[in-house]
C-alpha positions as CSV (number, residue, x, y, z in Angstrom):
1,X,-1.5,2.2,-8.1
2,X,2.2,3.8,-9.3
3,X,4.3,1.1,-7.2
4,X,4.1,-1.5,-4.1
5,X,7.0,-0.9,-1.7
6,X,5.7,-3.6,0.7
7,X,6.3,-7.4,0.4
8,X,4.0,-10.3,1.8
9,X,5.8,-11.6,5.3
10,X,7.2,-8.1,5.8
11,X,7.1,-6.5,8.7
12,X,6.2,-2.9,8.9
13,X,6.2,0.0,11.5
14,X,3.8,2.8,11.8
15,X,4.3,5.4,9.1
16,X,6.7,2.9,6.4
17,X,6.1,3.6,3.3
18,X,3.3,0.7,1.8
19,X,2.7,1.7,-2.1
20,X,2.2,4.8,-3.7
21,X,-0.4,5.5,-5.8
22,X,-0.8,8.4,-9.1
23,X,-4.1,10.7,-9.1
24,X,-3.3,13.7,-11.4
25,X,-0.5,13.4,-11.9
26,X,0.2,13.6,-8.3
27,X,1.9,10.7,-6.4
28,X,0.6,9.7,-3.1
29,X,2.9,7.8,-0.2
30,X,0.9,5.3,1.7
31,X,1.8,5.3,5.3
32,X,1.0,1.4,6.9
33,X,-1.4,3.3,10.3
34,X,0.1,1.2,12.6
35,X,3.1,-1.4,13.1
36,X,2.2,-5.2,12.4
37,X,3.0,-7.3,9.5
38,X,2.1,-7.7,5.7
39,X,-0.7,-10.3,5.0
40,X,-1.8,-9.7,1.8
41,X,-1.7,-7.6,-0.8
42,X,-4.9,-6.9,-3.7
43,X,-3.4,-4.8,-5.7
44,X,-0.2,-4.3,-8.2
45,X,1.6,-1.8,-10.0
46,X,-0.7,0.1,-12.5
47,X,-4.0,-1.7,-11.1
48,X,-7.0,1.3,-11.3
49,X,-8.5,1.7,-7.1
50,X,-11.5,3.0,-6.1
51,X,-11.9,5.0,-2.9
52,X,-12.8,2.0,0.0
53,X,-10.8,-0.7,-2.7
54,X,-8.4,-3.0,0.0
55,X,-5.6,-2.3,-0.5
56,X,-3.1,-4.4,1.6
57,X,-4.1,-6.3,4.6
58,X,-1.9,-5.8,7.5
59,X,-1.9,-7.8,10.5
């Protein structure tokens, strides 16, 4: 995880950038698939993640 942008309790719209992943020197924006409120953040900057890991919970 390169940078966590959203904060817990924040209301987000569909398409808002939630966090940025870095893999192989490329940065990828992770965007909200739907509008909602950030209920939990399971990662922090510098964390290594794998496919299938929960990064954030929206409700």
